[in-house]
Biopython code that builds the backbone (N, CA, C, O; Angstrom):
import numpy as np
from Bio.PDB.StructureBuilder import StructureBuilder

atoms = [
    (1, "MET", "N", (14.818, -27.477, -5.869)),
    (1, "MET", "CA", (13.404, -27.427, -4.743)),
    (1, "MET", "C", (13.927, -26.790, -3.670)),
    (1, "MET", "O", (15.030, -27.316, -3.529)),
    (2, "PHE", "N", (13.783, -25.927, -2.786)),
    (2, "PHE", "CA", (13.506, -25.320, -1.078)),
    (2, "PHE", "C", (12.677, -25.546, -0.930)),
    (2, "PHE", "O", (11.703, -25.528, -1.683)),
    (3, "GLU", "N", (12.832, -25.972, 0.578)),
    (3, "GLU", "CA", (11.677, -25.580, 1.628)),
    (3, "GLU", "C", (11.997, -24.034, 2.107)),
    (3, "GLU", "O", (13.111, -23.512, 2.158)),
    (4, "VAL", "N", (10.671, -23.412, 2.460)),
    (4, "VAL", "CA", (10.735, -22.220, 2.773)),
    (4, "VAL", "C", (10.395, -21.715, 4.212)),
    (4, "VAL", "O", (9.254, -22.012, 4.566)),
    (5, "GLU", "N", (11.253, -20.912, 5.251)),
    (5, "GLU", "CA", (11.141, -20.731, 5.874)),
    (5, "GLU", "C", (9.857, -20.084, 6.208)),
    (5, "GLU", "O", (9.718, -19.307, 5.263)),
    (6, "ASN", "N", (9.218, -19.991, 6.691)),
    (6, "ASN", "CA", (7.971, -18.330, 7.069)),
    (6, "ASN", "C", (8.705, -17.776, 7.274)),
    (6, "ASN", "O", (9.836, -18.087, 7.647)),
    (7, "PHE", "N", (7.944, -16.112, 6.953)),
    (7, "PHE", "CA", (8.261, -15.377, 7.038)),
    (7, "PHE", "C", (7.524, -13.788, 6.441)),
    (7, "PHE", "O", (6.363, -13.762, 6.033)),
    (8, "ILE", "N", (8.234, -12.788, 6.471)),
    (8, "ILE", "CA", (7.597, -11.367, 6.857)),
    (8, "ILE", "C", (8.207, -10.636, 5.928)),
    (8, "ILE", "O", (9.262, -10.329, 6.483)),
    (9, "TYR", "N", (8.213, -10.091, 4.706)),
    (9, "TYR", "CA", (9.020, -8.873, 3.584)),
    (9, "TYR", "C", (8.277, -7.696, 3.655)),
    (9, "TYR", "O", (7.209, -7.583, 3.054)),
    (10, "ASN", "N", (8.882, -6.579, 4.524)),
    (10, "ASN", "CA", (7.954, -5.403, 4.178)),
    (10, "ASN", "C", (8.501, -4.314, 3.072)),
    (10, "ASN", "O", (8.227, -3.121, 2.938)),
    (11, "GLY", "N", (9.362, -5.164, 2.345)),
    (11, "GLY", "CA", (9.509, -4.250, 1.343)),
    (11, "GLY", "C", (11.006, -3.731, 1.531)),
    (11, "GLY", "O", (11.798, -3.399, 0.650)),
    (12, "PHE", "N", (11.172, -3.747, 2.833)),
    (12, "PHE", "CA", (12.644, -3.253, 2.980)),
    (12, "PHE", "C", (14.354, -4.877, 4.029)),
    (12, "PHE", "O", (15.496, -5.313, 3.886)),
    (13, "SER", "N", (13.141, -4.961, 4.893)),
    (13, "SER", "CA", (13.364, -5.674, 5.619)),
    (13, "SER", "C", (12.974, -7.064, 5.741)),
    (13, "SER", "O", (12.129, -7.336, 4.888)),
    (14, "VAL", "N", (13.342, -8.264, 6.649)),
    (14, "VAL", "CA", (12.849, -9.637, 5.787)),
    (14, "VAL", "C", (12.813, -9.690, 7.711)),
    (14, "VAL", "O", (13.684, -9.164, 8.403)),
    (15, "MET", "N", (11.517, -10.499, 8.303)),
    (15, "MET", "CA", (11.275, -10.918, 9.534)),
    (15, "MET", "C", (11.130, -12.323, 9.440)),
    (15, "MET", "O", (10.087, -12.663, 8.881)),
    (16, "SER", "N", (12.005, -13.409, 9.894)),
    (16, "SER", "CA", (11.396, -14.622, 10.316)),
    (16, "SER", "C", (10.331, -15.058, 11.025)),
    (16, "SER", "O", (9.828, -14.309, 11.863)),
    (17, "LYS", "N", (9.842, -16.295, 10.805)),
    (17, "LYS", "CA", (8.715, -16.384, 11.811)),
    (17, "LYS", "C", (8.981, -18.252, 11.839)),
    (17, "LYS", "O", (9.452, -18.834, 10.861)),
    (18, "PRO", "N", (8.591, -18.960, 13.101)),
    (18, "PRO", "CA", (8.562, -20.281, 13.024)),
    (18, "PRO", "C", (7.746, -21.044, 12.282)),
    (18, "PRO", "O", (6.549, -20.761, 12.253)),
    (19, "GLY", "N", (8.457, -22.598, 11.253)),
    (19, "GLY", "CA", (8.448, -23.378, 10.728)),
    (19, "GLY", "C", (8.589, -22.613, 9.493)),
    (19, "GLY", "O", (9.053, -21.509, 9.208)),
    (20, "ASN", "N", (7.802, -23.965, 8.590)),
    (20, "ASN", "CA", (7.894, -23.720, 7.494)),
    (20, "ASN", "C", (6.800, -23.270, 6.508)),
    (20, "ASN", "O", (5.671, -23.350, 6.992)),
    (21, "ALA", "N", (6.849, -22.907, 5.498)),
    (21, "ALA", "CA", (5.493, -22.444, 4.366)),
    (21, "ALA", "C", (4.942, -23.802, 3.758)),
    (21, "ALA", "O", (5.729, -24.700, 3.458)),
    (22, "LYS", "N", (3.506, -23.936, 3.575)),
    (22, "LYS", "CA", (3.379, -24.603, 2.797)),
    (22, "LYS", "C", (3.019, -25.464, 0.783)),
    (22, "LYS", "O", (2.175, -26.006, 0.069)),
    (23, "TYR", "N", (4.648, -24.899, 0.864)),
    (23, "TYR", "CA", (5.051, -25.307, -0.518)),
    (23, "TYR", "C", (6.443, -25.541, -0.312)),
    (23, "TYR", "O", (6.885, -25.506, 0.836)),
    (24, "THR", "N", (7.352, -25.827, -1.496)),
    (24, "THR", "CA", (8.204, -25.708, -1.868)),
    (24, "THR", "C", (8.430, -24.520, -2.728)),
    (24, "THR", "O", (7.427, -23.828, -2.903)),
    (25, "ALA", "N", (9.898, -23.996, -3.498)),
    (25, "ALA", "CA", (10.435, -23.044, -4.142)),
    (25, "ALA", "C", (11.490, -22.954, -4.916)),
    (25, "ALA", "O", (12.600, -22.684, -4.457)),
    (26, "GLU", "N", (11.208, -23.224, -6.505)),
    (26, "GLU", "CA", (12.367, -23.209, -7.307)),
    (26, "GLU", "C", (12.653, -21.898, -7.672)),
    (26, "GLU", "O", (11.806, -21.103, -8.081)),
    (27, "PHE", "N", (13.814, -21.668, -7.532)),
    (27, "PHE", "CA", (14.369, -20.276, -8.392)),
    (27, "PHE", "C", (14.112, -20.319, -9.747)),
    (27, "PHE", "O", (13.940, -21.259, -10.523)),
    (28, "ILE", "N", (14.120, -18.842, -9.914)),
    (28, "ILE", "CA", (13.374, -18.168, -11.368)),
    (28, "ILE", "C", (14.532, -17.532, -11.665)),
    (28, "ILE", "O", (15.507, -17.990, -12.261)),
    (29, "LYS", "N", (14.355, -16.358, -11.178)),
    (29, "LYS", "CA", (15.688, -15.450, -11.262)),
    (29, "LYS", "C", (15.884, -14.276, -10.047)),
    (29, "LYS", "O", (14.957, -14.249, -9.237)),
    (30, "TRP", "N", (16.593, -13.651, -9.908)),
    (30, "TRP", "CA", (16.946, -12.721, -8.814)),
    (30, "TRP", "C", (16.183, -11.212, -9.551)),
    (30, "TRP", "O", (16.478, -10.690, -10.626)),
    (31, "THR", "N", (15.213, -10.812, -8.625)),
    (31, "THR", "CA", (14.332, -9.174, -8.511)),
    (31, "THR", "C", (15.909, -8.464, -8.469)),
    (31, "THR", "O", (17.079, -8.807, -8.306)),
    (32, "ASN", "N", (15.007, -7.103, -8.762)),
    (32, "ASN", "CA", (16.441, -6.259, -8.766)),
    (32, "ASN", "C", (16.307, -5.395, -6.856)),
    (32, "ASN", "O", (16.689, -4.338, -6.352)),
    (33, "ASP", "N", (15.679, -6.412, -6.466)),
    (33, "ASP", "CA", (15.097, -5.874, -4.728)),
    (33, "ASP", "C", (16.810, -6.764, -4.142)),
    (33, "ASP", "O", (16.449, -7.941, -4.143)),
    (34, "PRO", "N", (17.722, -6.767, -3.873)),
    (34, "PRO", "CA", (18.663, -7.268, -3.289)),
    (34, "PRO", "C", (18.300, -8.478, -1.968)),
    (34, "PRO", "O", (17.651, -8.159, -0.972)),
    (35, "GLY", "N", (18.780, -9.694, -2.167)),
    (35, "GLY", "CA", (18.405, -11.021, -1.587)),
    (35, "GLY", "C", (17.440, -11.323, -2.057)),
    (35, "GLY", "O", (17.277, -12.441, -1.569)),
    (36, "ILE", "N", (16.083, -11.024, -3.103)),
    (36, "ILE", "CA", (14.986, -11.608, -2.770)),
    (36, "ILE", "C", (14.884, -12.324, -4.737)),
    (36, "ILE", "O", (15.320, -11.888, -5.803)),
    (37, "ALA", "N", (14.197, -13.384, -4.406)),
    (37, "ALA", "CA", (14.475, -14.186, -5.897)),
    (37, "ALA", "C", (12.798, -14.596, -6.261)),
    (37, "ALA", "O", (12.054, -15.064, -5.399)),
    (38, "LEU", "N", (12.504, -14.415, -7.224)),
    (38, "LEU", "CA", (11.745, -14.385, -7.935)),
    (38, "LEU", "C", (11.527, -16.552, -8.331)),
    (38, "LEU", "O", (11.950, -17.408, -9.108)),
    (39, "CYS", "N", (10.531, -16.393, -7.070)),
    (39, "CYS", "CA", (10.124, -18.489, -7.506)),
    (39, "CYS", "C", (8.883, -19.029, -7.783)),
    (39, "CYS", "O", (7.786, -18.487, -7.648)),
    (40, "LYS", "N", (9.135, -20.111, -8.170)),
    (40, "LYS", "CA", (8.309, -20.731, -8.960)),
    (40, "LYS", "C", (7.639, -21.905, -7.219)),
    (40, "LYS", "O", (8.227, -22.625, -6.412)),
    (41, "CYS", "N", (6.550, -21.582, -7.366)),
    (41, "CYS", "CA", (5.894, -22.724, -6.160)),
    (41, "CYS", "C", (5.737, -23.705, -6.619)),
    (41, "CYS", "O", (5.449, -23.920, -7.796)),
    (42, "SER", "N", (5.961, -24.761, -5.455)),
    (42, "SER", "CA", (4.574, -25.678, -5.469)),
    (42, "SER", "C", (2.518, -25.956, -5.497)),
    (42, "SER", "O", (1.562, -26.652, -5.837)),
    (43, "ASP", "N", (2.932, -24.966, -4.953)),
    (43, "ASP", "CA", (0.877, -24.660, -5.242)),
    (43, "ASP", "C", (1.027, -24.176, -6.514)),
    (43, "ASP", "O", (-0.154, -24.086, -6.851)),
    (44, "GLY", "N", (1.785, -23.736, -7.613)),
    (44, "GLY", "CA", (1.589, -22.973, -8.632)),
    (44, "GLY", "C", (1.292, -21.206, -8.689)),
    (44, "GLY", "O", (0.687, -20.383, -9.376)),
    (45, "ASN", "N", (1.950, -21.261, -7.769)),
    (45, "ASN", "CA", (2.484, -19.565, -7.119)),
    (45, "ASN", "C", (3.935, -19.224, -7.670)),
    (45, "ASN", "O", (5.014, -19.814, -7.612)),
    (46, "ILE", "N", (3.446, -17.837, -8.314)),
    (46, "ILE", "CA", (4.993, -17.447, -8.471)),
    (46, "ILE", "C", (5.114, -16.270, -7.772)),
    (46, "ILE", "O", (4.530, -15.220, -8.042)),
    (47, "ARG", "N", (6.329, -16.575, -6.345)),
    (47, "ARG", "CA", (6.106, -15.740, -5.051)),
    (47, "ARG", "C", (7.997, -15.077, -5.453)),
    (47, "ARG", "O", (8.989, -15.770, -5.677)),
    (48, "ASN", "N", (7.903, -13.771, -5.414)),
    (48, "ASN", "CA", (9.163, -13.181, -4.836)),
    (48, "ASN", "C", (9.582, -13.928, -2.688)),
    (48, "ASN", "O", (8.763, -14.066, -1.779)),
    (49, "ILE", "N", (10.835, -14.155, -2.675)),
    (49, "ILE", "CA", (11.073, -15.100, -1.638)),
    (49, "ILE", "C", (12.105, -14.774, -1.082)),
    (49, "ILE", "O", (12.969, -15.186, -1.856)),
    (50, "PRO", "N", (12.692, -14.220, -0.099)),
    (50, "PRO", "CA", (14.438, -13.352, 0.374)),
    (50, "PRO", "C", (15.314, -14.571, 0.587)),
    (50, "PRO", "O", (15.025, -15.380, 1.468)),
    (51, "SER", "N", (16.089, -14.686, 0.018)),
    (51, "SER", "CA", (17.591, -15.608, -0.254)),
    (51, "SER", "C", (17.533, -16.416, 1.178)),
    (51, "SER", "O", (17.639, -17.635, 1.318)),
    (52, "CYS", "N", (17.316, -15.306, 2.335)),
    (52, "CYS", "CA", (17.963, -16.167, 3.783)),
    (52, "CYS", "C", (16.569, -17.093, 4.206)),
    (52, "CYS", "O", (16.661, -17.897, 5.134)),
    (53, "CYS", "N", (15.702, -16.978, 3.707)),
    (53, "CYS", "CA", (14.260, -17.695, 4.017)),
    (53, "CYS", "C", (14.196, -19.386, 3.040)),
    (53, "CYS", "O", (13.364, -20.288, 3.145)),
    (54, "LEU", "N", (15.340, -19.299, 2.197)),
    (54, "LEU", "CA", (15.445, -20.694, 1.304)),
    (54, "LEU", "C", (16.359, -21.445, 1.676)),
    (54, "LEU", "O", (17.546, -21.152, 1.536)),
    (55, "LYS", "N", (15.736, -23.061, 2.466)),
    (55, "LYS", "CA", (15.890, -23.720, 3.173)),
    (55, "LYS", "C", (16.979, -24.601, 2.172)),
    (55, "LYS", "O", (16.649, -24.772, 0.998)),
    (56, "GLY", "N", (17.758, -24.931, 2.469)),
    (56, "GLY", "CA", (18.694, -25.650, 1.205)),
    (56, "GLY", "C", (20.631, -25.195, 0.557)),
    (56, "GLY", "O", (21.207, -24.230, 1.058)),
    (57, "ASN", "N", (20.984, -25.639, -0.002)),
    (57, "ASN", "CA", (21.879, -25.531, -0.616)),
    (57, "ASN", "C", (22.158, -24.269, -1.530)),
    (57, "ASN", "O", (21.923, -24.541, -2.708)),
    (58, "LEU", "N", (22.568, -23.038, -1.347)),
    (58, "LEU", "CA", (21.812, -21.795, -2.272)),
    (58, "LEU", "C", (23.765, -21.576, -3.187)),
    (58, "LEU", "O", (24.186, -20.515, -3.649)),
    (59, "ASP", "N", (24.391, -22.677, -3.175)),
    (59, "ASP", "CA", (25.803, -22.691, -3.560)),
    (59, "ASP", "C", (25.390, -22.412, -5.310)),
    (59, "ASP", "O", (25.903, -21.445, -5.874)),
    (60, "ASN", "N", (24.645, -23.137, -5.907)),
    (60, "ASN", "CA", (24.356, -23.339, -7.618)),
    (60, "ASN", "C", (23.837, -21.982, -8.300)),
    (60, "ASN", "O", (24.030, -21.696, -9.482)),
    (61, "LEU", "N", (23.068, -21.101, -7.260)),
    (61, "LEU", "CA", (22.364, -20.184, -7.552)),
    (61, "LEU", "C", (23.301, -19.196, -8.355)),
    (61, "LEU", "O", (24.485, -19.528, -8.304)),
    (62, "PRO", "N", (23.051, -18.136, -9.033)),
    (62, "PRO", "CA", (23.847, -17.496, -9.886)),
    (62, "PRO", "C", (23.603, -16.229, -8.636)),
    (62, "PRO", "O", (22.648, -15.850, -7.958)),
    (63, "LYS", "N", (25.423, -15.749, -8.826)),
    (63, "LYS", "CA", (25.433, -14.289, -8.242)),
    (63, "LYS", "C", (24.286, -13.198, -8.719)),
    (63, "LYS", "O", (24.078, -12.945, -9.905)),
    (64, "GLN", "N", (23.673, -12.677, -7.775)),
    (64, "GLN", "CA", (23.101, -11.236, -8.065)),
    (64, "GLN", "C", (23.647, -10.171, -8.650)),
    (64, "GLN", "O", (24.643, -9.763, -8.053)),
    (65, "GLU", "N", (23.174, -9.217, -10.177)),
    (65, "GLU", "CA", (23.841, -8.342, -9.733)),
    (65, "GLU", "C", (23.580, -7.065, -8.844)),
    (65, "GLU", "O", (22.600, -7.000, -8.102)),
    (66, "LYS", "N", (24.502, -6.064, -8.957)),
    (66, "LYS", "CA", (24.739, -5.548, -7.853)),
    (66, "LYS", "C", (23.735, -4.286, -8.186)),
    (66, "LYS", "O", (23.598, -3.510, -9.133)),
    (67, "THR", "N", (23.264, -4.439, -7.229)),
    (67, "THR", "CA", (21.533, -3.619, -6.631)),
    (67, "THR", "C", (21.808, -2.239, -6.078)),
    (67, "THR", "O", (22.997, -2.091, -5.798)),
    (68, "GLY", "N", (21.289, -1.527, -5.918)),
    (68, "GLY", "CA", (21.487, -0.460, -4.991)),
    (68, "GLY", "C", (20.479, -0.666, -3.527)),
    (68, "GLY", "O", (19.992, -1.711, -3.094)),
    (69, "VAL", "N", (20.379, 0.763, -2.961)),
    (69, "VAL", "CA", (18.766, 0.151, -2.250)),
    (69, "VAL", "C", (17.714, 0.606, -2.537)),
    (69, "VAL", "O", (17.189, 1.702, -2.339)),
    (70, "ILE", "N", (17.341, -0.498, -3.134)),
    (70, "ILE", "CA", (15.396, -0.296, -3.314)),
    (70, "ILE", "C", (14.462, -0.971, -2.582)),
    (70, "ILE", "O", (14.603, -2.118, -2.158)),
    (71, "PHE", "N", (13.247, -0.075, -2.390)),
    (71, "PHE", "CA", (12.581, -0.622, -1.483)),
    (71, "PHE", "C", (11.316, -1.933, -2.529)),
    (71, "PHE", "O", (11.355, -1.700, -3.736)),
    (72, "GLY", "N", (10.673, -2.724, -2.265)),
    (72, "GLY", "CA", (10.702, -3.914, -2.681)),
    (72, "GLY", "C", (9.102, -3.799, -2.683)),
    (72, "GLY", "O", (8.414, -2.841, -2.332)),
    (73, "GLU", "N", (8.683, -5.131, -3.213)),
    (73, "GLU", "CA", (7.083, -5.086, -2.905)),
    (73, "GLU", "C", (7.318, -5.986, -2.224)),
    (73, "GLU", "O", (8.187, -6.857, -2.230)),
    (74, "SER", "N", (5.466, -5.463, -0.842)),
    (74, "SER", "CA", (6.036, -6.592, 0.537)),
    (74, "SER", "C", (5.221, -8.020, 0.375)),
    (74, "SER", "O", (4.238, -8.015, -0.366)),
    (75, "CYS", "N", (5.577, -9.178, 1.010)),
    (75, "CYS", "CA", (5.105, -10.385, 0.452)),
    (75, "CYS", "C", (5.504, -11.384, 1.819)),
    (75, "CYS", "O", (6.479, -11.130, 2.527)),
    (76, "ASN", "N", (4.613, -12.519, 2.057)),
    (76, "ASN", "CA", (4.914, -13.262, 3.584)),
    (76, "ASN", "C", (4.687, -14.526, 2.556)),
    (76, "ASN", "O", (4.504, -14.643, 1.345)),
    (77, "SER", "N", (4.828, -15.684, 4.035)),
    (77, "SER", "CA", (5.187, -17.334, 2.942)),
    (77, "SER", "C", (3.443, -17.314, 3.199)),
    (77, "SER", "O", (2.739, -18.209, 2.732)),
]
sb = StructureBuilder()
sb.init_structure("model")
sb.init_model(0)
sb.init_chain("A")
sb.init_seg("    ")
for serial, (resi, resn, name, xyz) in enumerate(atoms, 1):
    if name == "N":
        sb.init_residue(resn, " ", resi, " ")
    sb.init_atom(name, np.array(xyz, "f"), 0.0, 1.0, " ", f" {name:<3s}", serial, name[0])
structure = sb.get_structure()
């Protein structure tokens, strides 16, 4: 489980915000959007979360397949 830094993701870039989200996240899989993980969150929701906003050791996550520049679905913490 990862703590999640607050963020805004506009589908192309990530902006970090102060503090942590009120949930933790468990990695499920990579999305087609570079650096964006699909995660199961402790509040019961499934979310797209930028990997740069996951706090903890990411070394055990699988490598993301090569992707091109993709405009993903916007989201925030």
